[in-house]
TORRO-698369 format. One line per field, with one value per residue: x, y, z of N, C-alpha, C in turn; residue number from 0; residue in one letter. Coordinates in nm, 2 decimals, padded with zeros to 4 digits, always signed. Example, Ala and Ser with C-alpha at 12.3 -4.5 7.8 and 13.67 -1.06 7.14 Angstrom:
<sites>
nc1 +01.32:+01.28
nc2 -00.57:-00.22
nc3 +00.78:+00.71
cac1 +01.23:+01.37
cac2 -00.45:-00.11
cac3 +00.78:+00.71
cc1 +01.32:+01.29
cc2 -00.33:+00.00
cc3 +00.78:+00.79
pos 0:1
code A:S
</sites>
This chain:
<sites>
nc1 +09.08:+09.26:+09.58:+09.72:+09.74:+09.99:+10.16:+10.13:+10.23:+10.50:+10.59:+10.58:+10.68:+10.83:+10.93:+11.09:+11.28:+11.40:+11.51:+11.69:+11.87:+11.97:+12.13:+12.41:+12.56:+12.39:+12.26:+12.00:+11.98:+11.79:+11.56:+11.59:+11.60:+11.37:+11.27:+11.47:+11.65:+11.96:+12.04:+12.16:+12.14:+12.03:+12.22:+12.40:+12.41:+12.47:+12.64:+12.88:+13.19:+13.32:+13.56:+13.75:+13.79:+13.65:+13.85:+14.08:+14.03:+14.13:+14.40:+14.36:+14.25:+14.38:+14.36:+14.09:+13.99:+14.10:+13.97:+13.70:+13.73:+13.78:+13.57:+13.32:+13.03:+13.00:+13.10:+12.91:+12.69:+12.75:+12.77:+12.51:+12.38:+12.48:+12.35:+12.08:+12.07:+11.98:+11.71:+11.41:+11.26:+11.27:+11.36:+11.41:+11.72:+11.71:+11.48:+11.53:+11.55:+11.35:+11.03:+10.91:+10.83:+11.01:+11.10:+11.38:+11.58:+11.57:+11.62:+11.80:+12.04:+12.01:+12.00:+12.26:+12.42:+12.31:+12.25:+12.47:+12.59:+12.37:+12.31:+12.55:+12.55:+12.31:+12.37:+12.57:+12.44:+12.26:+12.43:+12.53:+12.29:+12.23:+12.45:+12.48:+12.64:+12.80:+12.81:+13.10:+13.29:+13.47:+13.40:+13.15:+13.23:+13.38:+13.17:+13.00:+13.16:+13.19:+12.93:+12.89:+13.07:+12.97:+12.73:+12.82:+12.94:+12.72:+12.61:+12.81:+12.79:+12.57:+12.63:+12.89:+13.10:+13.33:+13.40:+13.62:+13.73:+13.51:+13.49:+13.73:+13.69:+13.46:+13.56:+13.75:+13.57:+13.42:+13.61:+13.68:+13.44:+13.41:+13.63:+13.55:+13.32:+13.44:+13.60:+13.39:+13.26:+13.47:+13.51:+13.27:+13.28:+13.52:+13.45:+13.26:+13.41:+13.62:+13.51:+13.45:+13.19:+13.06:+13.24:+13.30:+13.05:+12.78:+12.53:+12.19:+11.87:+11.70:+11.57:+11.62:+11.87:+12.05:+12.34:+12.46:+12.69:+12.71:+12.76:+12.69:+12.92:+12.95:+12.79:+12.60:+12.52:+12.27:+12.13:+12.19:+12.18:+11.95:+11.72:+11.65:+11.34:+11.20:+11.31:+11.30:+11.37:+11.17
nc2 +04.17:+04.31:+04.34:+04.64:+04.69:+04.78:+04.69:+04.41:+04.37:+04.45:+04.24:+04.02:+03.71:+03.75:+04.01:+03.98:+03.79:+03.94:+04.16:+04.02:+03.91:+04.15:+04.24:+04.11:+04.08:+04.02:+03.78:+03.55:+03.23:+03.05:+03.17:+03.17:+02.89:+02.75:+02.50:+02.31:+02.16:+02.05:+01.71:+01.58:+01.76:+01.73:+01.62:+01.81:+01.93:+01.74:+01.60:+01.44:+01.34:+01.18:+00.91:+00.88:+01.02:+00.98:+01.02:+00.96:+00.70:+00.47:+00.46:+00.44:+00.19:-00.03:-00.30:-00.37:-00.19:-00.27:-00.51:-00.41:-00.29:-00.50:-00.68:-00.54:-00.57:-00.79:-00.68:-00.48:-00.63:-00.79:-00.58:-00.49:-00.72:-00.73:-00.50:-00.56:-00.78:-01.05:-01.02:-01.09:-00.90:-00.69:-00.40:-00.22:-00.06:+00.00:+00.14:+00.40:+00.51:+00.38:+00.26:+00.02:-00.32:-00.61:-00.95:-01.08:-01.24:-01.29:-01.02:-00.85:-00.94:-00.86:-00.59:-00.51:-00.59:-00.47:-00.21:-00.09:+00.15:+00.29:+00.10:+00.09:+00.36:+00.37:+00.20:+00.36:+00.60:+00.51:+00.44:+00.69:+00.82:+00.66:+00.69:+00.95:+01.12:+01.38:+01.52:+01.50:+01.75:+01.70:+01.44:+01.49:+01.63:+01.43:+01.24:+01.40:+01.46:+01.20:+01.15:+01.35:+01.28:+01.04:+01.13:+01.29:+01.09:+00.96:+01.16:+01.19:+00.94:+00.98:+01.20:+01.21:+01.16:+01.01:+00.70:+00.58:+00.78:+00.81:+00.56:+00.56:+00.78:+00.69:+00.46:+00.58:+00.73:+00.52:+00.38:+00.58:+00.60:+00.35:+00.35:+00.55:+00.43:+00.21:+00.34:+00.46:+00.24:+00.14:+00.35:+00.34:+00.08:+00.10:+00.30:+00.18:-00.03:+00.09:+00.29:+00.39:+00.38:+00.17:-00.05:-00.24:-00.36:-00.37:-00.12:-00.20:-00.27:-00.39:-00.34:-00.50:-00.59:-00.41:-00.31:-00.30:-00.17:+00.03:+00.35:+00.71:+00.93:+01.20:+01.45:+01.57:+01.39:+01.17:+00.92:+00.56:+00.51:+00.62:+00.71:+01.01:+01.17:+01.25:+01.10:+00.83:+00.48:+00.25
nc3 -06.73:-07.00:-07.16:-07.30:-07.65:-07.75:-07.56:-07.57:-07.83:-07.79:-07.63:-07.79:-07.94:-08.17:-08.15:-07.92:-08.00:-08.21:-08.06:-07.91:-08.11:-08.21:-08.00:-07.93:-07.70:-07.50:-07.54:-07.51:-07.48:-07.39:-07.47:-07.75:-07.79:-07.65:-07.60:-07.60:-07.40:-07.26:-07.29:-07.08:-06.87:-06.62:-06.46:-06.39:-06.14:-05.96:-05.67:-05.68:-05.83:-06.13:-06.09:-06.28:-06.60:-06.93:-07.11:-06.97:-06.90:-07.03:-06.95:-06.68:-06.64:-06.83:-06.91:-06.89:-07.07:-07.31:-07.33:-07.36:-07.60:-07.78:-07.73:-07.72:-07.72:-07.54:-07.30:-07.25:-07.22:-06.99:-06.80:-06.80:-06.70:-06.44:-06.35:-06.38:-06.21:-06.21:-06.25:-06.43:-06.55:-06.82:-06.98:-07.28:-07.31:-07.04:-07.00:-07.05:-07.31:-07.43:-07.33:-07.35:-07.24:-07.28:-07.36:-07.19:-07.31:-07.65:-07.65:-07.51:-07.60:-07.87:-07.83:-07.73:-07.95:-08.18:-08.11:-07.98:-07.89:-07.76:-07.56:-07.40:-07.32:-07.18:-06.96:-06.84:-06.78:-06.59:-06.38:-06.32:-06.23:-06.00:-05.84:-05.82:-05.99:-06.15:-06.49:-06.69:-06.86:-07.06:-07.13:-07.25:-07.48:-07.62:-07.67:-07.82:-08.05:-08.15:-08.23:-08.42:-08.62:-08.71:-08.82:-09.02:-09.18:-09.27:-09.43:-09.62:-09.74:-09.90:-10.05:-10.14:-10.41:-10.46:-10.38:-10.25:-10.08:-09.91:-09.79:-09.64:-09.47:-09.33:-09.20:-09.03:-08.87:-08.75:-08.61:-08.42:-08.29:-08.18:-08.00:-07.82:-07.71:-07.59:-07.40:-07.25:-07.14:-06.99:-06.81:-06.66:-06.54:-06.40:-06.21:-06.05:-05.94:-05.80:-05.64:-05.30:-05.20:-05.33:-05.34:-05.53:-05.58:-05.79:-05.84:-05.84:-06.00:-05.82:-05.51:-05.28:-05.31:-05.22:-05.04:-04.70:-04.65:-04.83:-04.84:-04.86:-05.04:-04.98:-04.78:-04.92:-05.11:-05.22:-05.01:-05.01:-05.28:-05.39:-05.64:-05.82:-05.77:-06.00:-06.21:-06.17:-06.20:-06.37
cac1 +09.14:+09.35:+09.69:+09.71:+09.79:+10.13:+10.24:+10.14:+10.32:+10.64:+10.62:+10.56:+10.80:+10.91:+11.00:+11.19:+11.38:+11.47:+11.60:+11.80:+11.97:+12.03:+12.22:+12.48:+12.62:+12.29:+12.18:+11.94:+11.96:+11.67:+11.46:+11.61:+11.57:+11.31:+11.23:+11.59:+11.74:+12.07:+11.98:+12.22:+12.14:+11.99:+12.33:+12.49:+12.42:+12.50:+12.75:+13.00:+13.26:+13.38:+13.69:+13.83:+13.72:+13.66:+13.98:+14.19:+13.99:+14.22:+14.52:+14.32:+14.23:+14.41:+14.32:+13.94:+13.97:+14.13:+13.85:+13.59:+13.75:+13.77:+13.44:+13.23:+12.90:+13.01:+13.12:+12.78:+12.60:+12.79:+12.73:+12.36:+12.35:+12.50:+12.25:+11.95:+12.08:+11.90:+11.57:+11.36:+11.19:+11.37:+11.32:+11.52:+11.80:+11.67:+11.37:+11.57:+11.52:+11.23:+10.96:+10.84:+10.88:+11.04:+11.17:+11.52:+11.64:+11.70:+11.62:+11.92:+12.15:+12.00:+12.03:+12.41:+12.48:+12.26:+12.24:+12.57:+12.60:+12.26:+12.32:+12.66:+12.51:+12.21:+12.44:+12.65:+12.34:+12.20:+12.53:+12.53:+12.18:+12.23:+12.57:+12.48:+12.77:+12.78:+12.87:+13.24:+13.28:+13.55:+13.32:+13.05:+13.30:+13.41:+13.05:+12.95:+13.25:+13.15:+12.80:+12.90:+13.14:+12.87:+12.63:+12.90:+12.96:+12.59:+12.60:+12.91:+12.74:+12.46:+12.67:+13.03:+13.11:+13.45:+13.38:+13.74:+13.74:+13.40:+13.52:+13.83:+13.63:+13.37:+13.64:+13.80:+13.46:+13.38:+13.72:+13.67:+13.32:+13.44:+13.71:+13.47:+13.23:+13.52:+13.63:+13.27:+13.23:+13.58:+13.49:+13.16:+13.33:+13.62:+13.38:+13.20:+13.51:+13.71:+13.43:+13.43:+13.05:+13.02:+13.33:+13.29:+12.92:+12.71:+12.39:+12.09:+11.73:+11.63:+11.60:+11.66:+12.01:+12.13:+12.43:+12.46:+12.81:+12.71:+12.73:+12.72:+13.05:+12.94:+12.67:+12.50:+12.48:+12.15:+12.18:+12.14:+12.16:+11.81:+11.70:+11.57:+11.20:+11.15:+11.37:+11.31:+11.36:+11.05
cac2 +04.28:+04.27:+04.43:+04.72:+04.63:+04.81:+04.60:+04.28:+04.37:+04.46:+04.12:+03.91:+03.63:+03.81:+04.13:+03.93:+03.73:+04.05:+04.23:+03.93:+03.90:+04.27:+04.27:+03.99:+04.06:+03.98:+03.67:+03.46:+03.11:+02.99:+03.23:+03.12:+02.75:+02.72:+02.36:+02.22:+02.15:+01.95:+01.58:+01.54:+01.87:+01.70:+01.57:+01.92:+01.97:+01.62:+01.63:+01.36:+01.34:+01.05:+00.89:+00.89:+01.07:+00.89:+01.04:+00.89:+00.57:+00.37:+00.46:+00.40:+00.04:-00.06:-00.43:-00.37:-00.11:-00.36:-00.60:-00.34:-00.26:-00.62:-00.75:-00.44:-00.62:-00.87:-00.59:-00.41:-00.74:-00.82:-00.47:-00.49:-00.83:-00.68:-00.40:-00.63:-00.87:-01.17:-00.99:-01.13:-00.79:-00.62:-00.29:-00.18:+00.05:+00.03:+00.23:+00.54:+00.55:+00.30:+00.22:-00.11:-00.44:-00.72:-01.07:-01.05:-01.32:-01.25:-00.87:-00.79:-00.97:-00.78:-00.45:-00.49:-00.61:-00.38:-00.07:-00.09:+00.29:+00.31:+00.01:+00.14:+00.49:+00.34:+00.16:+00.47:+00.70:+00.44:+00.45:+00.83:+00.85:+00.59:+00.73:+01.10:+01.17:+01.49:+01.49:+01.56:+01.83:+01.63:+01.33:+01.54:+01.66:+01.30:+01.18:+01.48:+01.44:+01.07:+01.16:+01.43:+01.20:+00.94:+01.20:+01.33:+00.97:+00.93:+01.26:+01.16:+00.83:+01.03:+01.31:+01.19:+01.09:+00.93:+00.59:+00.56:+00.88:+00.79:+00.45:+00.60:+00.86:+00.60:+00.38:+00.66:+00.76:+00.40:+00.36:+00.68:+00.57:+00.23:+00.38:+00.62:+00.34:+00.14:+00.43:+00.48:+00.12:+00.13:+00.45:+00.29:-00.03:+00.15:+00.38:+00.08:-00.11:+00.17:+00.38:+00.34:+00.35:+00.05:-00.16:-00.34:-00.41:-00.29:-00.08:-00.28:-00.23:-00.46:-00.27:-00.59:-00.62:-00.30:-00.36:-00.22:-00.09:+00.14:+00.48:+00.82:+00.99:+01.33:+01.48:+01.62:+01.28:+01.10:+00.79:+00.43:+00.51:+00.66:+00.78:+01.13:+01.13:+01.27:+01.02:+00.70:+00.37:+00.16
cac3 -06.79:-07.11:-07.17:-07.42:-07.77:-07.77:-07.46:-07.63:-07.94:-07.74:-07.57:-07.88:-07.96:-08.28:-08.09:-07.82:-08.08:-08.28:-07.97:-07.87:-08.21:-08.23:-07.89:-07.92:-07.57:-07.40:-07.60:-07.42:-07.56:-07.35:-07.55:-07.88:-07.79:-07.52:-07.58:-07.63:-07.29:-07.28:-07.25:-06.95:-06.78:-06.48:-06.38:-06.37:-06.00:-05.87:-05.59:-05.69:-05.96:-06.17:-06.04:-06.40:-06.71:-07.04:-07.18:-06.90:-06.86:-07.09:-06.87:-06.54:-06.64:-06.96:-06.94:-06.92:-07.19:-07.43:-07.34:-07.41:-07.74:-07.86:-07.71:-07.66:-07.68:-07.42:-07.19:-07.23:-07.17:-06.85:-06.71:-06.78:-06.62:-06.30:-06.31:-06.36:-06.09:-06.22:-06.27:-06.56:-06.61:-06.91:-07.07:-07.37:-07.26:-06.90:-07.00:-07.07:-07.44:-07.47:-07.22:-07.37:-07.18:-07.38:-07.30:-07.17:-07.42:-07.70:-07.67:-07.46:-07.70:-07.99:-07.80:-07.72:-08.08:-08.29:-08.06:-07.88:-07.83:-07.67:-07.45:-07.32:-07.27:-07.07:-06.84:-06.78:-06.72:-06.47:-06.27:-06.29:-06.15:-05.87:-05.76:-05.81:-06.06:-06.25:-06.62:-06.71:-06.98:-07.16:-07.18:-07.34:-07.61:-07.69:-07.72:-07.93:-08.16:-08.21:-08.30:-08.54:-08.72:-08.77:-08.90:-09.15:-09.26:-09.34:-09.54:-09.73:-09.82:-09.99:-10.14:-10.19:-10.54:-10.45:-10.29:-10.17:-09.97:-09.82:-09.70:-09.55:-09.36:-09.25:-09.12:-08.92:-08.78:-08.68:-08.51:-08.31:-08.21:-08.10:-07.89:-07.73:-07.64:-07.50:-07.28:-07.17:-07.06:-06.89:-06.70:-06.58:-06.46:-06.30:-06.11:-05.96:-05.88:-05.71:-05.55:-05.17:-05.17:-05.39:-05.31:-05.64:-05.60:-05.88:-05.80:-05.92:-06.00:-05.72:-05.38:-05.18:-05.32:-05.17:-04.94:-04.58:-04.65:-04.93:-04.78:-04.95:-05.04:-04.92:-04.71:-05.02:-05.19:-05.17:-04.95:-05.05:-05.42:-05.42:-05.76:-05.81:-05.78:-06.13:-06.30:-06.11:-06.30:-06.35
cc1 +09.24:+09.46:+09.67:+09.78:+09.94:+10.22:+10.25:+10.23:+10.47:+10.68:+10.61:+10.69:+10.89:+10.99:+11.12:+11.31:+11.46:+11.56:+11.72:+11.91:+12.04:+12.13:+12.30:+12.54:+12.52:+12.20:+12.13:+11.90:+11.84:+11.55:+11.47:+11.57:+11.50:+11.28:+11.35:+11.68:+11.85:+12.02:+12.04:+12.22:+12.11:+12.10:+12.42:+12.51:+12.44:+12.63:+12.88:+13.06:+13.31:+13.52:+13.79:+13.74:+13.73:+13.79:+14.09:+14.15:+14.08:+14.35:+14.48:+14.30:+14.25:+14.36:+14.17:+13.92:+14.00:+14.02:+13.73:+13.60:+13.73:+13.63:+13.35:+13.09:+12.90:+13.02:+12.99:+12.68:+12.63:+12.75:+12.58:+12.31:+12.37:+12.39:+12.11:+11.95:+11.99:+11.75:+11.53:+11.28:+11.29:+11.30:+11.43:+11.59:+11.76:+11.56:+11.40:+11.53:+11.39:+11.16:+10.90:+10.91:+10.90:+11.10:+11.32:+11.61:+11.54:+11.71:+11.74:+12.04:+12.14:+12.03:+12.18:+12.48:+12.44:+12.26:+12.35:+12.59:+12.49:+12.27:+12.43:+12.62:+12.40:+12.27:+12.51:+12.55:+12.28:+12.30:+12.54:+12.41:+12.19:+12.34:+12.58:+12.61:+12.73:+12.86:+13.01:+13.23:+13.36:+13.47:+13.21:+13.11:+13.33:+13.28:+12.99:+13.03:+13.21:+13.02:+12.81:+12.97:+13.05:+12.77:+12.70:+12.92:+12.83:+12.57:+12.69:+12.86:+12.64:+12.52:+12.81:+13.03:+13.23:+13.43:+13.50:+13.75:+13.63:+13.43:+13.63:+13.77:+13.54:+13.45:+13.70:+13.69:+13.42:+13.49:+13.71:+13.55:+13.34:+13.53:+13.64:+13.38:+13.32:+13.56:+13.51:+13.25:+13.34:+13.56:+13.38:+13.21:+13.43:+13.56:+13.32:+13.30:+13.59:+13.63:+13.41:+13.29:+13.00:+13.10:+13.32:+13.16:+12.84:+12.57:+12.30:+11.95:+11.65:+11.67:+11.66:+11.81:+12.10:+12.22:+12.44:+12.58:+12.82:+12.67:+12.76:+12.86:+13.05:+12.80:+12.56:+12.45:+12.35:+12.18:+12.12:+12.11:+12.02:+11.81:+11.63:+11.43:+11.15:+11.21:+11.39:+11.29:+11.23:+11.09
cc2 +04.23:+04.38:+04.52:+04.66:+04.66:+04.72:+04.46:+04.27:+04.38:+04.33:+04.00:+03.84:+03.69:+03.93:+04.08:+03.87:+03.84:+04.13:+04.15:+03.92:+04.03:+04.31:+04.14:+03.97:+04.01:+03.87:+03.58:+03.33:+03.03:+03.05:+03.18:+02.97:+02.71:+02.58:+02.26:+02.22:+02.04:+01.82:+01.53:+01.66:+01.84:+01.66:+01.68:+01.95:+01.85:+01.65:+01.56:+01.36:+01.20:+01.03:+00.89:+00.94:+00.97:+00.90:+00.97:+00.75:+00.46:+00.36:+00.41:+00.24:-00.01:-00.20:-00.44:-00.29:-00.19:-00.46:-00.54:-00.30:-00.38:-00.68:-00.65:-00.49:-00.71:-00.79:-00.52:-00.51:-00.77:-00.71:-00.47:-00.61:-00.80:-00.59:-00.47:-00.73:-00.99:-01.15:-01.03:-01.01:-00.71:-00.52:-00.25:-00.06:+00.10:+00.13:+00.37:+00.59:+00.49:+00.24:+00.08:-00.22:-00.54:-00.84:-01.04:-01.12:-01.34:-01.10:-00.81:-00.82:-00.88:-00.63:-00.42:-00.51:-00.51:-00.24:-00.06:+00.05:+00.32:+00.22:+00.05:+00.27:+00.47:+00.29:+00.27:+00.57:+00.64:+00.46:+00.60:+00.87:+00.79:+00.65:+00.88:+01.16:+01.27:+01.46:+01.57:+01.63:+01.76:+01.51:+01.38:+01.57:+01.53:+01.24:+01.27:+01.47:+01.31:+01.08:+01.24:+01.36:+01.10:+01.01:+01.25:+01.21:+00.94:+01.03:+01.23:+01.04:+00.87:+01.13:+01.29:+01.11:+00.99:+00.82:+00.57:+00.65:+00.85:+00.67:+00.48:+00.68:+00.78:+00.51:+00.45:+00.69:+00.64:+00.36:+00.45:+00.64:+00.45:+00.26:+00.46:+00.53:+00.25:+00.22:+00.45:+00.36:+00.10:+00.23:+00.40:+00.18:+00.01:+00.23:+00.28:+00.01:-00.03:+00.27:+00.32:+00.31:+00.22:-00.07:-00.27:-00.40:-00.32:-00.25:-00.16:-00.22:-00.29:-00.40:-00.37:-00.62:-00.51:-00.35:-00.25:-00.12:+00.02:+00.27:+00.60:+00.88:+01.12:+01.35:+01.52:+01.50:+01.22:+00.96:+00.67:+00.43:+00.54:+00.74:+00.91:+01.10:+01.15:+01.18:+00.87:+00.59:+00.29:+00.02
cc3 -06.90:-07.12:-07.30:-07.53:-07.79:-07.67:-07.51:-07.74:-07.90:-07.68:-07.66:-07.90:-08.07:-08.23:-08.00:-07.90:-08.16:-08.19:-07.93:-07.98:-08.24:-08.12:-07.86:-07.78:-07.47:-07.47:-07.49:-07.49:-07.51:-07.42:-07.70:-07.89:-07.67:-07.49:-07.61:-07.51:-07.32:-07.22:-07.12:-06.85:-06.64:-06.40:-06.34:-06.22:-05.90:-05.79:-05.61:-05.83:-06.00:-06.12:-06.16:-06.51:-06.82:-07.11:-07.11:-06.86:-06.91:-07.01:-06.73:-06.54:-06.79:-07.00:-06.97:-07.05:-07.32:-07.44:-07.40:-07.55:-07.83:-07.85:-07.65:-07.63:-07.56:-07.30:-07.15:-07.17:-07.02:-06.76:-06.69:-06.69:-06.47:-06.26:-06.29:-06.24:-06.09:-06.24:-06.42:-06.63:-06.69:-06.98:-07.15:-07.32:-07.12:-06.89:-07.02:-07.20:-07.49:-07.35:-07.23:-07.30:-07.29:-07.30:-07.30:-07.28:-07.53:-07.71:-07.62:-07.55:-07.82:-07.96:-07.80:-07.86:-08.18:-08.24:-07.95:-07.81:-07.73:-07.55:-07.35:-07.25:-07.16:-06.95:-06.76:-06.71:-06.60:-06.36:-06.23:-06.20:-06.01:-05.78:-05.76:-05.87:-06.16:-06.38:-06.63:-06.85:-07.09:-07.21:-07.28:-07.48:-07.69:-07.75:-07.83:-08.06:-08.23:-08.29:-08.43:-08.65:-08.79:-08.86:-09.03:-09.24:-09.33:-09.45:-09.65:-09.81:-09.92:-10.09:-10.20:-10.31:-10.54:-10.34:-10.20:-10.05:-09.86:-09.73:-09.60:-09.43:-09.27:-09.16:-09.00:-08.82:-08.69:-08.57:-08.39:-08.23:-08.12:-07.98:-07.78:-07.65:-07.54:-07.37:-07.19:-07.08:-06.95:-06.78:-06.61:-06.49:-06.36:-06.19:-06.00:-05.88:-05.77:-05.62:-05.41:-05.13:-05.22:-05.35:-05.41:-05.66:-05.68:-05.82:-05.89:-05.92:-05.89:-05.58:-05.28:-05.19:-05.27:-05.05:-04.82:-04.58:-04.75:-04.87:-04.88:-04.93:-04.96:-04.86:-04.81:-05.10:-05.13:-05.12:-05.02:-05.20:-05.46:-05.55:-05.74:-05.84:-05.92:-06.24:-06.25:-06.21:-06.27:-06.38
pos 0:1:2:3:4:5:6:7:8:9:10:11:12:13:14:15:16:17:18:19:20:21:22:23:24:25:26:27:28:29:30:31:32:33:34:35:36:37:38:39:40:41:42:43:44:45:46:47:48:49:50:51:52:53:54:55:56:57:58:59:60:61:62:63:64:65:66:67:68:69:70:71:72:73:74:75:76:77:78:79:80:81:82:83:84:85:86:87:88:89:90:91:92:93:94:95:96:97:98:99:100:101:102:103:104:105:106:107:108:109:110:111:112:113:114:115:116:117:118:119:120:121:122:123:124:125:126:127:128:129:130:131:132:133:134:135:136:137:138:139:140:141:142:143:144:145:146:147:148:149:150:151:152:153:154:155:156:157:158:159:160:161:162:163:164:165:166:167:168:169:170:171:172:173:174:175:176:177:178:179:180:181:182:183:184:185:186:187:188:189:190:191:192:193:194:195:196:197:198:199:200:201:202:203:204:205:206:207:208:209:210:211:212:213:214:215:216:217:218:219:220:221:222:223:224:225:226:227:228:229:230:231:232:233
code X:X:X:X:X:X:X:X:X:X:X:X:X:X:X:X:X:X:X:X:X:X:X:X:X:X:X:X:X:X:X:X:X:X:X:X:X:X:X:X:X:X:X:X:X:X:X:X:X:X:X:X:X:X:X:X:X:X:X:X:X:X:X:X:X:X:X:X:X:X:X:X:X:X:X:X:X:X:X:X:X:X:X:X:X:X:X:X:X:X:X:X:X:X:X:X:X:X:X:X:X:X:X:X:X:X:X:X:X:X:X:X:X:X:X:X:X:X:X:X:X:X:X:X:X:X:X:X:X:X:X:X:X:X:X:X:X:X:X:X:X:X:X:X:X:X:X:X:X:X:X:X:X:X:X:X:X:X:X:X:X:X:X:X:X:X:X:X:X:X:X:X:X:X:X:X:X:X:X:X:X:X:X:X:X:X:X:X:X:X:X:X:X:X:X:X:X:X:X:X:X:X:X:X:X:X:X:X:X:X:X:X:X:X:X:X:X:X:X:X:X:X:X:X:X:X:X:X:X:X:X:X:X:X
</sites>
């Protein structure tokens, strides 16, 4: 059986979009953007919270924050080494952004030097998955602001006629991005060091390296750092 033509017309995407735009109090953004979920939406329902936000990370661990500012690639490399735990199997950005297998050396060195933001984000996302940490709204704002500033810097490079103003803006954007990455890496390291579930031991990709004293913080948390079935690391 087929539906009447008037019913099909009433349910057409054009009609739904028109009704949504005409009634601003009942906007359904899942209709307007059905294929655009938030990239970190999967962490919204996780039971545990960060022990410090990115905004407060520099005050929670100022020494590590200074180290992450001055030697950001070294900090990202050390964190990845802890996660890999001596494994020779390497995937760019832990397979989060790229699934291809590569030799660990020199690919990891190239990743932390050429794609520092992706490398630090991959380490952080891995810790969030393993420790069931939900995203902090302040962290999202800082990361979005950093991305927007970098995009504006690229646009100014193409459109701005005054090279002096462009260089000043690009320098400010780079400084802000570097500070965000430093806070991100400090937050990740601080969580592992101070969380009673880890006791300073980094979660790894190797199941045999799991420690017996790593217990879930809450009854809702998944035990033994088990990854969600839909996002398991390969």
